[in-house]
C-alpha positions in Angstrom: 0.0 0.0 0.0 1.4 3.4 -0.9 2.1 6.0 1.8 -0.6 8.2 0.4 -3.2 5.5 0.7 -2.0 4.7 4.2 -2.6 8.3 5.2 -6.0 8.3 3.5 -7.0 5.1 5.3 -5.9 6.6 8.6 -8.3 9.5 8.1 -11.2 7.6 6.7 -11.2 3.9 7.6 -12.9 2.5 10.7 -10.8 1.8 13.8 -12.6 -0.9 15.7 -10.5 -1.0 18.8 -11.0 2.8 19.3 -14.7 2.6 18.5 -15.1 -0.1 21.2 -13.5 2.3 23.7 -15.7 5.2 22.6 -18.8 3.0 22.7 -18.1 2.0 26.4 -17.7 5.6 27.3 -20.8 6.7 25.4 -23.0 4.0 26.8 -22.0 4.9 30.3 -22.8 8.6 29.6 -26.2 7.7 28.0 -27.1 5.5 31.0 -26.3 8.2 33.5 -28.3 10.8 31.5 -31.3 8.4 31.3 -31.3 7.6 35.0 -31.1 11.2 36.0 -33.7 12.3 33.5 -31.5 15.1 32.3 -30.9 16.8 29.0 -27.4 16.3 27.6 -24.9 18.4 29.4 -22.4 20.8 27.8 -20.1 19.4 25.2 -17.0 19.5 27.5 -18.6 17.0 29.9 -19.7 14.5 27.2 -16.9 12.7 25.5 -18.7 13.8 22.3 -16.7 11.7 19.9 -18.5 8.5 20.9 -20.8 7.0 18.4 -22.9 5.4 21.2 -23.4 8.9 22.7 -24.6 10.4 19.4 -27.0 7.5 18.9 -28.9 8.6 22.0 -30.3 11.6 20.1 -33.5 10.5 18.5 -34.6 13.8 17.0 -32.8 16.5 15.1 -32.1 20.1 16.2 -34.8 22.3 14.9 -33.9 25.3 12.7 -32.1 26.1 9.5 -30.0 23.3 8.0 -26.3 23.7 8.6 -23.4 21.2 8.3 -20.4 21.7 10.6 -17.0 20.0 10.1 -15.7 17.3 7.8 -17.3 14.1 6.5 -15.5 12.0 9.2 -15.7 14.5 12.0 -18.7 16.8 12.2 -22.4 17.2 12.9 -25.6 18.5 11.5 -28.3 21.1 12.4 -31.8 21.0 11.0 -31.7 17.5 9.6 -34.6 16.2 7.6 -35.8 12.6 7.3 -35.6 10.7 4.1 -39.2 9.6 3.3 -39.3 5.9 4.4 -41.0 5.0 1.1 -41.4 6.9 -2.1 -41.4 6.5 -5.9 -38.5 4.1 -6.6 -37.1 3.7 -3.1 -37.6 2.2 0.3 -35.6 2.9 3.4 -34.3 -0.3 5.1 -33.4 -0.9 8.8 -35.5 2.0 9.9 -35.2 0.9 13.5 -31.6 2.2 13.3 -32.8 5.8 12.9 -30.1 6.6 10.3 -32.3 8.1 7.6 -31.6 11.7 8.3 -29.7 14.2 6.2 -29.3 17.7 4.9 -32.2 18.7 2.7 -29.9 18.4 -0.4 -29.3 14.7 0.5 -33.0 14.1 0.9 -33.7 15.7 -2.5 -31.0 13.5 -4.1 -32.5 10.3 -2.8 -36.0 11.3 -3.9 -34.7 12.2 -7.4 -32.7 9.0 -7.8 -35.6 6.9 -6.8 -37.9 8.7 -9.2 -35.4 8.2 -12.0 -35.0 4.5 -11.2 -38.8 4.2 -11.3 -39.2 6.0 -14.6 -36.5 3.9 -16.2 -37.7 0.7 -14.6 -34.3 0.0 -13.0 -35.8 -1.5 -9.9 -36.7 -0.4 -6.4 -33.8 1.1 -4.5 -33.0 -0.1 -1.0 -31.7 3.0 0.9 -29.5 2.2 3.8 -27.5 4.4 6.2 -27.4 8.2 5.8 -26.8 10.0 9.1 -28.2 10.1 12.6 -30.6 12.9 13.6 -27.8 15.2 14.6 -25.0 13.6 12.6 -21.9 12.9 14.5 -19.9 9.7 15.0 -21.9 6.6 13.8 -21.0 3.0 14.4 -19.9 1.0 11.4 -18.8 4.0 9.4 -15.7 6.2 9.1 -17.9 9.1 7.7 -21.7 9.6 7.4 -21.4 12.4 10.1 -22.7 15.4 8.1 -25.9 14.2 6.5 -24.2 14.3 3.1 -23.4 10.6 2.7 -25.9 7.8 1.7 -25.5 4.1 1.1 -27.7 2.6 -1.6 -27.7 -1.2 -2.0 -27.1 -2.7 -5.4 -29.9 -5.3 -5.0 -32.6 -3.8 -7.1 -36.1 -5.1 -6.1 -38.8 -5.8 -8.6 -41.4 -4.1 -6.4 -42.1 -3.1 -2.8 -44.1 -6.3 -2.3 -40.8 -8.2 -2.8 -39.5 -6.9 0.6 -41.3 -8.3 3.7 -41.3 -6.3 6.8 -38.9 -8.8 8.5 -36.5 -8.5 5.5 -36.8 -4.8 5.6 -35.8 -4.7 9.2 -32.8 -7.1 8.9 -31.9 -7.5 5.2 -28.9 -9.3 4.0 -26.5 -7.3 1.8 -25.3 -9.3 -1.2 -21.7 -8.8 -2.5 -21.6 -8.1 -6.3 -17.8 -8.8 -6.3 -16.0 -12.1 -6.6 -13.0 -10.9 -4.5 -10.9 -14.0 -5.1 -11.2 -13.4 -8.9 -11.0 -9.6 -8.6 -14.1 -9.0 -10.7 -17.8 -8.3 -10.6 -20.1 -11.2 -10.4 -21.7 -11.4 -13.9 -24.6 -13.5 -12.6 -25.7 -10.4 -10.6 -24.6 -7.4 -12.6 -26.9 -5.9 -15.2 -27.0 -2.8 -17.4 -29.4 -1.3 -14.8 -26.5 -1.2 -12.3 -24.3 0.7 -14.7 -27.1 3.1 -15.4 -27.7 3.6 -11.7 -24.1 4.7 -11.1 -24.2 7.0 -14.1 -27.4 8.7 -12.9 -26.0 9.1 -9.4 -22.6 10.4 -10.5 -24.2 12.8 -12.9 -26.3 14.5 -10.3 -25.3 18.1 -9.6 -23.6 18.4 -6.3 -22.4 14.8 -6.1 -18.7 15.0 -5.0 -17.8 11.3 -5.4 -19.2 7.8 -5.2 -17.1 5.1 -3.4 -17.1 1.7 -5.2 -15.0 -1.4 -5.0 -12.2 -1.3 -7.6 -13.8 -4.3 -9.4 -17.0 -2.3 -9.7 -15.1 0.7 -11.0 -13.4 -1.5 -13.6 -16.8 -2.9 -14.7 -18.2 0.6 -15.1 -15.2 1.6 -17.2 -15.9 -1.3 -19.5 -19.6 -0.6 -19.8 -20.0 3.2 -19.6 -20.4 3.8 -23.3 -19.4 7.1 -25.0 -20.5 9.4 -22.1 -17.6 9.0 -19.6 -17.4 12.3 -17.8 -19.3 10.9 -14.8 -16.7 8.1 -14.2 -14.3 10.5 -12.6 -16.6 10.8 -9.6 -16.7 7.0 -9.1 -13.8 6.5 -6.8 -12.2 3.0 -6.1 -12.0 2.2 -2.4 -11.9 -0.7 0.0 -15.1 -2.6 0.6 -18.3 -1.3 -1.0 -19.0 -4.6 -2.8 -22.7 -4.5 -2.3 -23.7 -0.9 -2.2 -22.8 2.5 -3.6 -21.7 5.2 -1.1 -22.7 8.6 -2.5 -21.2 11.8 -1.0 -22.5 15.3 -1.8 -20.4 18.5 -1.8 -20.8 20.9 1.1 -24.0 23.0 0.7 -23.9 26.8 0.3 -25.8 27.3 3.6 -22.9 25.7 5.5 -19.7 27.8 5.6 -18.3 25.6 8.4 -18.5 22.5 6.2 -15.2 21.1 4.9 -15.2 19.8 1.4 -12.8 17.1 0.2 -10.3 17.9 -2.6 -12.3 17.7 -5.9 -11.7 14.6 -8.0 -9.4 14.8 -11.0 -10.9 15.2 -14.5 -9.4 11.9 -15.7 -11.9 9.1 -15.7 -9.6 6.9 -13.6 -10.0 3.9 -15.9 -6.4 3.3 -16.7 -3.4 3.0 -14.3 -5.5 4.1 -11.3 -8.1 1.4 -11.3 -5.4 -1.2 -12.2 -3.3 -0.2 -9.2 -6.4 -0.5 -7.0 -7.2 -4.0 -8.2 -3.6 -5.0 -7.2 -4.0 -3.2 -3.9 -7.2 -5.0 -2.8 -5.8 -8.3 -3.9 -3.0 -8.1 -1.3 -3.4 -10.2 1.8 -4.1 -8.0 4.9 -1.1 -7.0 6.9 -0.6 -8.9 10.1 0.6 -5.7 11.8 -2.2 -3.4 12.9 -1.1 0.1 13.9 -2.3 1.2 17.3 -5.2 3.7 17.0 -4.8 7.0 18.6 -7.5 9.0 20.4 -10.3 10.4 18.2 -10.0 14.0 17.2 -12.2 16.5 19.0 -15.4 17.5 17.2 -15.6 21.0 15.8 -16.6 23.6 18.5 -19.8 24.4 16.7 -21.1 20.9 17.4 -21.5 21.8 21.1 -24.7 23.6 20.0 -26.1 20.4 18.4 -25.6 18.4 21.6 -26.9 20.9 24.1 -30.4 21.2 22.7 
């Protein structure tokens, strides 16, 4: 793995041992708050970078939408819920309460579902967006601003094909044969290529994370319109869903954008190097995780309401 990717992974990838420590702290805080019947205390007393603590907020902060911080270290004012069902989409695992986002994200999900319905691509299963106030969220290295959304690649024929039990605990299917380093051709269809094209072409989409084998498949099947491919970025995992990330909205001056993607479609040496990278066996040496960074000062206002 190159030094640059190591640095990127250090910023973006999950750190399970650290998350376990944060979770223990957060659960203790949440229990104390519940027993005492108190509202959350000021940020300085809360160990705010605990995903378990942020999961205790069941409702957003009312008011004008505003995103604070970076995709992996921030929070959200004025979140709105993604409609649990709509034309072309259904939210899954609703009991997790992770269907909140900035209004721009809600608009994107509704638009993509409508496009999928119009083009008869299939019903989209919408998974994790953000928690009601953003913040650290278990199982993810980002999803903290209400600008990220996971959409599964399993395209349903209709809403009737998803029982309530399956909606609550669905099983994600990998579309990648990782041993062979390629997409499973028994699962991939032209509808999947079209879905990535639609999502990546939407104004305000910063990037879409995809397994390198999926990126390679898109490079082969994109057709003459290839401008959107630059926004599909190869990354670890992401074998059964697309992870869409939006740019910072204009109403949020404290939001920190990532560096824009390069203009090149990434279908040459870049995707080839990533296919080699993900084929490497994992290193037996795991670097010790440091303490989580402090959340932006503006997030104290999200916690204290």
